[in-house]
C-alpha positions in Angstrom: 14.7 -1.7 6.3 17.1 -3.5 4.0 18.1 -2.1 0.7 16.3 -4.9 -1.3 12.9 -3.9 0.2 13.6 -0.2 -0.4 14.6 -0.9 -4.0 11.5 -3.0 -4.7 8.9 -0.8 -3.0 10.2 2.8 -3.2 8.8 4.4 -5.3 5.6 2.4 -5.3 3.1 1.6 -7.9 -0.2 3.3 -7.4 -1.9 -0.1 -6.7 0.8 -1.0 -4.2 0.4 2.3 -2.4 -3.4 2.0 -2.1 -3.2 -1.6 -0.9 -0.7 -0.7 1.9 -2.7 2.4 2.7 -5.9 0.4 3.1 -4.2 -2.2 5.3 -3.7 0.3 8.1 -6.7 -1.5 9.5 -7.2 -5.2 8.8 -8.9 -5.9 5.5 -9.4 -8.5 2.9 -8.7 -8.2 -0.9 -12.3 -7.4 -2.0 -12.7 -4.9 0.8 -9.4 -3.2 -0.3 -10.6 -3.0 -3.9 -13.9 -1.4 -2.8 -12.2 1.1 -0.5 -9.8 2.1 -3.3 -12.7 2.6 -5.7 -14.4 4.8 -3.1 -11.2 6.8 -2.2 -10.4 7.5 -5.9 -13.9 8.1 -7.2 -13.5 5.0 -9.4 -10.3 6.3 -11.0 -8.3 3.4 -9.7 -9.6 -0.1 -10.0 -7.4 -2.9 -8.8 -8.2 -6.2 -10.5 -8.2 -9.6 -8.7 -4.9 -10.7 -10.3 -3.1 -7.5 -9.3 -4.7 -7.6 -5.8 -3.8 -11.1 -4.9 -0.4 -11.1 -6.6 0.5 -8.0 -4.7 -0.9 -9.2 -1.4 1.1 -12.5 -1.8 4.3 -10.6 -2.6 3.9 -8.1 0.2 3.2 -11.0 2.7 6.3 -12.8 1.5 8.4 -9.7 1.8 7.1 -9.0 5.4 5.1 -5.8 4.7 1.8 -7.4 5.6 0.7 -10.4 7.6 -2.3 -12.6 7.9 -4.6 -11.3 10.5 -7.6 -13.6 10.5 -10.2 -15.3 8.3 -13.7 -14.0 8.0 -16.3 -15.7 5.8 -13.6 -17.6 4.0 -11.7 -14.4 3.2 -8.2 -13.8 4.5 -7.8 -10.5 6.3 -4.3 -8.9 6.3 -2.8 -6.0 8.2 0.4 -4.0 8.0 3.5 -5.0 9.8 6.0 -2.5 11.3 8.0 -2.8 8.1 4.9 -2.1 6.0 4.2 1.0 8.1 7.7 2.2 7.5 7.5 1.6 3.8 4.1 3.4 3.6 5.5 6.3 5.6 8.5 6.7 3.3 6.1 6.7 0.3 3.7 9.2 1.8 6.6 11.6 2.5 7.8 11.1 -1.1 4.4 11.9 -2.5 4.0 14.9 -0.2 7.4 16.2 -1.4 6.4 15.8 -5.0 3.1 17.6 -4.4 4.8 20.5 -2.6 7.5 20.8 -5.3 4.7 20.8 -8.0 3.2 23.8 -6.2 6.6 25.6 -6.2 7.4 25.0 -2.6 11.0 24.1 -1.7 11.6 21.3 0.7 14.5 21.3 3.1 16.4 18.0 2.8 
């Protein structure tokens, strides 16, 4: 992973995290927004502008790719780079959570 990608995506916005998280299986924007609402009990709602702007940027940066079209909706999926970025972010969040509970993490 190059430094530019790491600088742009780590740490991630909450919306960016959930979009990548949901794209572990192929999905379209509307499906992602519904899955995020369900995962967060409605606490996180990703608007259309944020969703499609983020999908476009992530596709351009190589984190996701077009998978197929279904009922005129574009489905996307993670690339290997996207999985790597998501993995780094999940480890970062886990570290934050453990630290907040008073647990020390070995570097």
